[in-house]
C-alpha positions as CSV (number, residue, x, y, z in Angstrom):
1,M,-4.8,34.5,-0.2
2,P,-4.1,37.9,-0.2
3,N,-5.1,39.8,-3.2
4,T,-2.0,41.6,-3.3
5,R,0.6,41.3,-6.2
6,P,4.3,41.5,-6.6
7,P,4.2,44.8,-8.7
8,S,5.5,45.3,-11.9
9,R,4.2,42.3,-13.7
10,P,4.5,41.5,-16.4
11,T,2.4,41.3,-19.5
12,A,1.3,38.5,-22.2
13,N,1.5,40.9,-24.8
14,H,4.6,42.7,-24.7
15,R,6.7,41.6,-28.0
16,K,5.5,41.4,-31.5
17,P,5.8,38.0,-33.6
18,Q,9.8,36.8,-34.6
19,T,10.5,34.2,-37.5
20,G,13.5,32.4,-38.4
21,R,14.9,29.0,-38.1
22,K,15.0,27.2,-35.1
23,V,18.5,27.2,-32.4
24,P,20.4,24.3,-32.2
25,D,20.1,22.6,-28.3
26,R,24.2,22.9,-28.7
27,E,24.0,25.8,-28.1
28,T,23.0,26.1,-24.4
29,P,24.2,23.5,-22.2
30,G,21.5,21.8,-20.5
31,L,19.0,22.5,-23.1
32,K,17.5,19.6,-24.4
33,A,17.2,18.0,-21.3
34,R,14.5,20.8,-20.1
35,K,13.4,21.0,-24.0
36,I,12.2,17.1,-23.6
37,A,10.8,17.6,-19.9
38,A,8.4,21.2,-21.3
39,E,7.4,19.0,-24.4
40,V,6.6,15.7,-22.2
41,L,4.7,17.8,-19.9
42,G,2.4,19.2,-22.8
43,R,1.8,15.5,-24.1
44,V,1.2,14.4,-20.3
45,I,-1.6,17.6,-19.5
46,H,-2.6,18.5,-23.3
47,G,-2.7,14.8,-24.4
48,R,-3.7,13.1,-21.8
49,R,-0.9,10.3,-21.9
50,P,0.8,8.4,-19.2
51,L,3.4,9.8,-17.8
52,D,5.7,6.3,-17.6
53,E,4.7,5.9,-21.2
54,E,6.6,9.3,-22.3
55,L,9.2,8.0,-20.0
56,H,9.5,4.5,-21.3
57,D,12.4,3.7,-23.2
58,A,11.4,2.3,-26.1
59,R,8.1,3.7,-26.4
60,G,8.5,7.0,-24.9
61,H,9.5,10.9,-26.3
62,P,11.7,10.1,-28.9
63,D,15.1,12.1,-27.8
64,L,14.7,11.0,-24.1
65,H,16.9,8.2,-25.5
66,T,19.7,10.5,-26.7
67,L,20.4,11.9,-23.1
68,G,22.9,10.2,-20.5
69,D,21.6,8.9,-17.8
70,K,22.7,12.2,-15.2
71,D,20.3,14.0,-18.5
72,R,17.6,11.3,-18.1
73,A,17.3,11.3,-14.0
74,L,17.1,15.4,-14.4
75,V,14.2,15.3,-16.4
76,R,12.2,12.8,-14.5
77,A,12.8,14.5,-11.4
78,I,12.0,18.1,-13.2
79,L,8.4,16.2,-14.5
80,G,7.7,14.9,-10.8
81,L,8.1,17.9,-9.4
82,A,6.4,19.7,-12.1
83,L,3.4,17.7,-11.9
84,R,3.2,17.0,-8.1
85,R,3.3,20.9,-7.1
86,R,1.2,21.4,-10.5
87,G,-1.0,23.7,-8.6
88,Q,1.3,25.8,-6.8
89,I,3.4,26.6,-9.3
90,A,0.3,27.8,-11.3
91,A,-0.5,30.3,-8.5
92,V,2.6,31.4,-8.5
93,L,2.6,32.4,-12.0
94,Q,-1.2,33.8,-11.9
95,L,0.5,36.0,-9.2
96,L,3.4,37.2,-11.7
97,L,1.1,37.1,-14.7
98,D,-0.8,40.4,-15.8
99,R,-3.0,38.0,-18.1
100,P,-3.3,34.4,-19.0
101,I,-0.5,34.0,-22.0
102,P,-2.9,33.7,-25.3
103,E,-0.5,30.9,-27.0
104,K,-2.7,28.3,-27.9
105,T,-0.4,25.5,-27.6
106,G,0.8,25.5,-24.3
107,A,3.8,26.0,-24.9
108,V,5.4,28.7,-23.1
109,M,3.1,27.8,-20.1
110,N,5.1,24.6,-20.3
111,I,8.7,25.9,-20.1
112,L,7.6,27.8,-17.5
113,H,6.4,25.4,-15.6
114,V,9.3,23.0,-16.3
115,A,11.7,26.1,-14.9
116,G,9.4,26.9,-12.0
117,A,9.6,23.1,-10.7
118,Q,13.5,23.7,-10.5
119,I,13.4,27.5,-9.2
120,L,10.9,26.4,-6.7
121,F,11.6,23.3,-6.0
122,M,14.8,22.1,-6.8
123,E,18.2,22.4,-6.0
124,V,19.5,24.0,-9.5
125,P,20.8,27.3,-9.6
126,D,18.3,29.7,-10.5
127,R,20.4,31.8,-13.2
128,A,20.9,28.8,-15.6
129,A,17.1,27.5,-14.6
130,V,16.1,31.1,-16.2
131,D,18.6,31.1,-19.1
132,I,17.9,27.7,-20.3
133,A,14.0,28.5,-20.4
134,V,14.3,31.5,-22.0
135,A,16.8,29.8,-24.6
136,D,14.0,27.5,-25.0
137,A,11.4,29.9,-25.6
138,G,13.8,30.9,-28.4
139,R,14.1,27.9,-30.5
140,D,11.1,27.9,-31.8
141,P,8.9,30.8,-33.9
142,V,5.6,30.2,-32.0
143,T,7.3,30.6,-28.6
144,R,10.0,33.2,-29.3
145,R,7.5,35.8,-29.4
146,Y,7.4,35.6,-25.6
147,K,11.2,35.0,-24.4
148,G,11.0,38.0,-22.6
149,L,8.4,37.3,-21.0
150,V,9.8,34.3,-20.1
151,N,12.7,36.3,-19.0
152,A,10.9,38.5,-16.5
153,V,8.8,36.0,-14.8
154,L,11.4,33.9,-14.1
155,R,13.5,36.6,-12.8
156,R,10.8,37.6,-10.5
157,M,10.0,34.2,-9.4
158,S,13.6,33.9,-8.5
159,D,14.1,36.6,-6.8
160,N,10.7,36.6,-4.7
161,C,10.7,33.0,-4.0
162,A,10.0,32.8,-0.1
163,E,7.5,35.0,-0.4
164,L,5.7,33.3,-3.4
165,L,5.9,29.9,-1.6
166,E,4.6,31.0,1.6
167,K,1.3,32.9,-0.5
168,T,0.7,29.8,-2.0
169,G,1.8,26.8,0.1
170,Q,-1.6,25.6,1.2
171,T,-1.8,21.5,0.4
172,W,-5.3,21.7,-1.4
173,R,-3.7,23.8,-4.0
174,N,-1.8,20.5,-5.8
175,T,-4.9,19.2,-6.6
176,P,-7.8,19.6,-8.9
177,V,-10.7,21.8,-7.2
178,W,-13.4,19.2,-8.6
179,L,-11.4,16.1,-7.1
180,F,-10.5,17.4,-4.0
181,A,-14.3,18.7,-3.4
182,G,-15.0,15.1,-3.8
183,W,-12.8,13.8,-1.1
184,Q,-14.1,16.4,1.0
185,K,-17.3,15.2,0.7
186,A,-16.3,11.4,0.8
187,Y,-14.0,11.7,3.5
188,G,-14.1,15.0,5.6
189,E,-11.6,17.7,5.5
190,D,-9.0,16.6,7.7
191,V,-8.7,12.8,5.5
192,A,-8.8,15.2,2.1
193,L,-5.6,17.3,3.1
194,A,-4.1,14.3,4.3
195,M,-4.5,12.5,1.2
196,A,-3.3,15.4,-0.4
197,A,-0.4,16.1,1.5
198,M,1.2,12.4,0.4
199,H,0.7,13.2,-2.7
200,Q,3.5,15.2,-2.9
201,H,6.4,12.4,-1.7
202,E,7.9,10.2,-4.0
203,P,6.4,7.1,-3.8
204,N,8.4,4.2,-1.8
205,L,9.0,1.0,-3.8
206,D,7.1,-1.9,-2.5
207,L,7.9,-5.4,-3.0
208,T,5.9,-8.7,-3.3
209,V,7.9,-11.6,-2.3
210,K,7.3,-15.0,-2.9
211,S,8.6,-16.4,0.4
212,D,10.3,-15.1,3.8
213,P,9.4,-11.9,3.6
214,Q,11.2,-10.9,6.5
215,A,14.7,-12.0,5.3
216,W,14.2,-9.9,2.4
217,A,13.4,-7.2,4.2
218,E,17.3,-7.2,5.8
219,R,18.9,-8.5,2.7
220,L,17.6,-5.2,0.6
221,G,17.7,-3.4,3.7
222,G,13.8,-2.7,3.9
223,A,10.9,-3.0,6.2
224,L,8.0,-5.0,6.4
225,V,4.6,-3.1,6.2
226,A,1.4,-4.8,5.7
227,R,2.5,-7.8,7.2
228,D,4.3,-9.1,4.7
229,T,5.8,-6.5,2.1
230,V,8.9,-5.5,1.3
231,R,9.1,-1.5,1.6
232,L,12.1,-0.1,0.4
233,A,13.1,3.7,0.0
234,Q,12.8,4.9,-3.7
235,A,15.7,3.3,-5.7
236,S,17.9,5.7,-7.3
237,G,19.0,2.8,-9.6
238,R,17.3,0.3,-12.3
239,I,15.0,-2.0,-10.4
240,E,16.7,-5.0,-12.5
241,A,19.9,-4.6,-10.4
242,L,18.0,-5.2,-7.4
243,A,19.5,-8.8,-5.8
244,G,16.6,-11.7,-6.3
245,Y,15.5,-9.9,-9.6
246,D,16.8,-12.0,-11.9
247,D,16.0,-15.4,-9.4
248,G,12.3,-14.2,-9.6
249,A,12.2,-13.6,-5.7
250,W,9.6,-10.6,-6.0
251,W,8.0,-8.3,-8.2
252,V,7.0,-4.9,-7.7
253,Q,3.4,-4.4,-6.1
254,D,2.4,-1.4,-3.5
255,A,1.5,-2.9,-0.4
256,A,-2.4,-1.6,-0.9
257,A,-2.7,-3.5,-4.6
258,S,-1.6,-7.0,-2.7
259,L,-4.8,-6.5,-0.7
260,P,-7.4,-7.7,-2.9
261,A,-6.1,-11.0,-3.9
262,K,-5.5,-12.3,-0.1
263,L,-9.2,-11.6,0.4
264,L,-9.9,-14.7,-1.2
265,G,-8.1,-16.7,1.1
266,D,-7.0,-20.7,0.5
267,V,-6.9,-20.7,-3.4
268,A,-5.0,-23.4,-3.4
269,G,-5.9,-25.9,-6.2
270,K,-9.0,-23.4,-7.0
271,H,-9.6,-22.7,-10.3
272,V,-9.6,-18.8,-10.2
273,A,-9.9,-15.9,-12.8
274,D,-7.8,-12.9,-12.9
275,L,-10.1,-9.9,-14.5
276,C,-8.3,-7.2,-16.1
277,A,-5.8,-8.8,-15.2
278,A,-2.8,-6.3,-16.6
279,P,0.1,-5.9,-15.6
280,G,-0.1,-9.6,-13.4
281,G,1.0,-8.8,-10.1
282,K,-2.2,-9.8,-8.7
283,T,-2.0,-12.9,-11.2
284,A,1.4,-13.9,-9.3
285,Q,0.1,-13.5,-5.8
286,L,-2.5,-16.5,-7.1
287,A,-0.7,-19.1,-8.8
288,Q,2.4,-18.4,-6.0
289,A,-0.5,-19.3,-3.4
290,G,-1.3,-22.3,-5.9
291,A,-4.7,-21.1,-7.5
292,K,-5.1,-22.5,-10.9
293,V,-5.3,-19.3,-12.3
294,T,-7.0,-18.3,-16.0
295,A,-5.9,-14.5,-16.0
296,F,-8.1,-12.4,-18.9
297,D,-7.1,-8.7,-20.3
298,I,-8.5,-7.2,-23.4
299,S,-5.0,-6.2,-24.2
300,K,-2.6,-8.8,-25.8
301,K,0.6,-6.2,-25.8
302,R,-0.2,-5.4,-21.7
303,L,-1.3,-9.5,-21.5
304,A,2.5,-10.1,-23.3
305,R,4.3,-8.1,-20.5
306,L,2.3,-10.1,-17.9
307,S,3.5,-13.3,-19.7
308,E,7.3,-11.9,-19.2
309,N,6.6,-11.7,-15.8
310,L,5.3,-14.7,-14.9
311,E,8.1,-16.5,-16.6
312,R,10.7,-14.6,-14.6
313,L,8.7,-15.4,-11.6
314,G,9.2,-19.2,-12.4
315,L,5.1,-18.7,-12.4
316,A,2.2,-20.7,-14.4
317,A,-1.0,-18.8,-15.5
318,E,-3.8,-19.6,-18.6
319,V,-3.5,-16.2,-20.1
320,V,-6.7,-14.9,-22.6
321,A,-6.6,-11.8,-24.3
322,A,-10.6,-11.3,-24.5
323,D,-13.2,-8.3,-24.3
324,L,-14.9,-9.5,-21.0
325,L,-18.8,-8.1,-21.9
326,E,-18.3,-10.4,-25.2
327,H,-16.0,-13.1,-23.7
328,D,-18.0,-16.6,-22.7
329,P,-15.0,-18.7,-20.3
330,N,-17.8,-22.3,-21.0
331,T,-17.0,-22.2,-17.5
332,L,-17.8,-21.6,-14.0
333,F,-15.1,-20.1,-11.4
334,D,-14.1,-20.7,-8.0
335,A,-12.9,-17.7,-7.1
336,I,-12.8,-14.1,-9.2
337,L,-11.2,-11.5,-8.9
338,L,-12.2,-8.3,-10.7
339,D,-9.6,-5.4,-11.2
340,A,-12.1,-3.2,-12.8
341,P,-10.6,-0.6,-14.7
342,C,-11.1,2.9,-13.2
343,S,-9.6,6.3,-13.0
344,A,-6.6,4.8,-11.2
345,T,-7.3,8.9,-8.7
346,G,-5.9,6.0,-5.5
347,T,-2.6,6.0,-7.6
348,I,-1.6,10.2,-7.6
349,R,1.0,9.0,-5.2
350,R,2.9,7.0,-8.2
351,H,1.4,8.6,-11.6
352,P,0.9,12.2,-10.1
353,E,-0.2,13.2,-13.8
354,V,-3.8,11.3,-12.8
355,A,-4.5,14.5,-10.9
356,W,-4.5,16.6,-13.8
357,N,-5.4,14.3,-16.9
358,R,-9.0,13.1,-15.3
359,R,-12.2,15.2,-15.9
360,K,-14.9,14.9,-13.4
361,E,-17.0,13.3,-16.3
362,D,-14.4,10.7,-16.9
363,I,-15.8,8.9,-13.5
364,D,-19.5,8.3,-14.8
365,A,-17.8,7.0,-18.0
366,L,-16.0,4.4,-15.9
367,A,-18.5,3.6,-13.4
368,E,-21.0,2.4,-16.0
369,R,-18.3,0.0,-17.3
370,Q,-17.9,-1.2,-14.2
371,A,-21.1,-1.6,-13.4
372,A,-21.0,-4.0,-16.5
373,L,-18.4,-5.3,-15.8
374,L,-19.3,-6.7,-12.7
375,E,-22.4,-8.1,-13.5
376,R,-20.6,-9.7,-16.4
377,A,-18.2,-11.4,-13.4
378,A,-20.9,-12.3,-11.3
379,G,-22.2,-14.7,-14.1
380,W,-18.9,-16.6,-14.1
381,L,-19.2,-17.4,-10.5
382,A,-19.9,-20.8,-9.0
383,P,-22.6,-21.6,-6.5
384,D,-20.7,-20.5,-3.1
385,G,-17.9,-18.8,-4.9
386,T,-16.2,-16.0,-4.1
387,L,-15.8,-12.6,-6.0
388,V,-13.8,-9.4,-4.6
389,Y,-14.2,-6.5,-6.7
390,C,-11.6,-4.1,-6.6
391,T,-10.4,-0.7,-8.2
392,C,-7.6,1.7,-7.3
393,S,-9.9,4.4,-7.3
394,L,-10.8,6.8,-4.3
395,E,-14.1,7.7,-5.6
396,P,-16.8,6.4,-4.0
397,A,-19.1,6.1,-7.3
398,E,-16.3,3.5,-8.4
399,G,-16.1,1.7,-5.2
400,E,-18.8,1.6,-2.4
401,K,-21.5,2.8,-4.8
402,Q,-20.8,0.2,-7.1
403,V,-21.4,-2.7,-4.8
404,E,-24.2,-1.5,-3.2
405,A,-25.9,-0.7,-6.6
406,F,-24.7,-4.4,-7.4
407,L,-25.9,-5.9,-4.1
408,A,-29.7,-4.3,-4.3
409,A,-30.3,-6.3,-7.6
410,H,-28.4,-9.6,-6.5
411,P,-30.1,-11.5,-3.8
412,D,-28.4,-13.8,-4.9
413,F,-25.1,-12.9,-3.3
414,R,-24.0,-11.2,0.0
415,R,-20.8,-9.6,1.3
416,A,-18.5,-11.2,3.3
417,P,-17.0,-8.6,5.9
418,V,-13.2,-7.9,5.5
419,L,-11.2,-8.2,8.7
420,E,-8.8,-6.2,9.9
421,T,-6.6,-8.5,10.9
422,E,-6.8,-9.5,7.1
423,T,-5.1,-6.4,5.5
424,G,-2.8,-5.9,8.7
425,V,-3.0,-1.8,8.1
426,P,-5.2,-0.3,11.1
427,G,-8.2,1.6,9.8
428,T,-8.3,0.7,6.5
429,V,-12.1,-1.4,6.6
430,T,-15.3,0.2,6.3
431,D,-18.3,0.3,8.3
432,A,-20.0,-1.7,5.8
433,G,-17.2,-4.5,6.2
434,D,-15.2,-3.6,2.4
435,L,-11.4,-2.7,2.3
436,R,-10.8,1.2,1.6
437,T,-6.9,2.2,2.0
438,L,-6.1,5.5,1.5
439,P,-3.1,7.7,0.6
440,S,-2.7,8.9,3.8
441,S,-3.2,5.0,5.8
442,L,-0.1,3.3,7.0
443,A,1.0,6.5,8.8
444,R,5.3,6.4,9.9
445,D,7.9,8.5,10.5
446,P,8.5,10.2,9.0
447,A,5.6,10.6,6.7
448,A,7.3,10.3,3.4
449,S,7.6,6.4,4.5
450,G,4.0,6.0,4.7
451,G,1.3,6.1,2.5
452,L,-0.4,3.6,0.3
453,D,-2.1,3.4,-3.1
454,G,-5.8,4.0,-2.5
455,F,-7.7,0.8,-3.0
456,F,-11.7,-0.4,-2.5
457,A,-12.0,-3.5,-2.4
458,A,-15.3,-5.5,-1.2
459,R,-15.6,-9.6,-0.9
460,L,-18.9,-10.9,-2.2
461,V,-20.0,-14.6,-2.1
462,R,-22.5,-15.9,-4.3
463,R,-25.2,-17.9,-2.4
464,T,-26.1,-21.6,-2.9
465,A,-28.9,-22.9,-5.1
466,T,-30.9,-23.6,-2.0
467,G,-30.6,-19.8,-0.8
468,A,-28.5,-20.1,2.3
469,D,-25.8,-18.5,3.4
470,G,-23.4,-21.5,3.2
């Protein structure tokens, strides 16, 4: 990046604090939606909250339900771009600010990021974005002293938009340095850049259908990917309004997320444990395939939603709320699917906040829990049974390294290599025979119509008591 900066940069301490009561939202049209967007951004980034939870009708921001449909959609669009382009927006602001803003809550920067998303990447009139951001800053004593700064920074952003975008447009910018460096080491720079590029696109809507995927693709105007997933362009309306929802003909599930359950093979009539099962897409797959499924999860609330999903789909499974590290099922299973809790860095396409609310130290802590869960699951598997271990993480410590360590410590298990014909996606089987999908997998034209969640899965078979491979 050039060392030159735009002249006349505003400073962060050019105004004295002011006091007074908050300004009512009604004074500035559009302010309420932007105010909510800035507050949600703060809760996601500083509180490390999931964006979906903050935007949930019942559990999310307390004022979100007061907005009309158009303003709710605007809040979602702003936050999506503010998170997908967070690194680039931050770089633009760094060029425009003489020094960091000392305001400790981050509220001013949240306002600037929300406005920056609109000015740099949305078809929102720049003047409106600036004026509303200034009004938002002025409504609270904590941020009011920075009204002039917000105004100056955003006007310069608007006036120099093309130049600023060119200076900060490198693909890697929108991934935290520690995360991108790890991808470079694991996959090489070209692949790391390709993954980061896919994270800039809104994901498609993938559906797993109970039968006749080709017919459903035609009915819904979608296409088949990964052999039997129906992929739609991102739905603009409510998913519940799509044909087949009320009939339980399909459920939402990324094409990559549908692959691990398939690696168990023919499960008809078998007793299968789905561990860490919620929200239940894999449980539904196994039940639809004829397995006798027991779905385990530590969260009763998440299992309640799993049960609701199964009821809509007309499928059945035994549901058990339990901590797997303490629970004893008193039986052995013919097959086990362990979708272990992980950093979820493979889901950044769908959950862009994951890139920013994960920390490097989280990976080590999660890897320890994954190893403990894998050890526990192995003890629940019958001889000759199949165990599929998977995570929606791009980090080798949560995937390949877990399996290497497990096999080294368990000579009674062997890897059953995955075949590319089982995945339906070229280039998704590693040299060791494990499944590894990447955000850049499933290349399509246009690029935004392709991509997968990042998943790792290994298929492990417990040897017979005599030690034969069976």
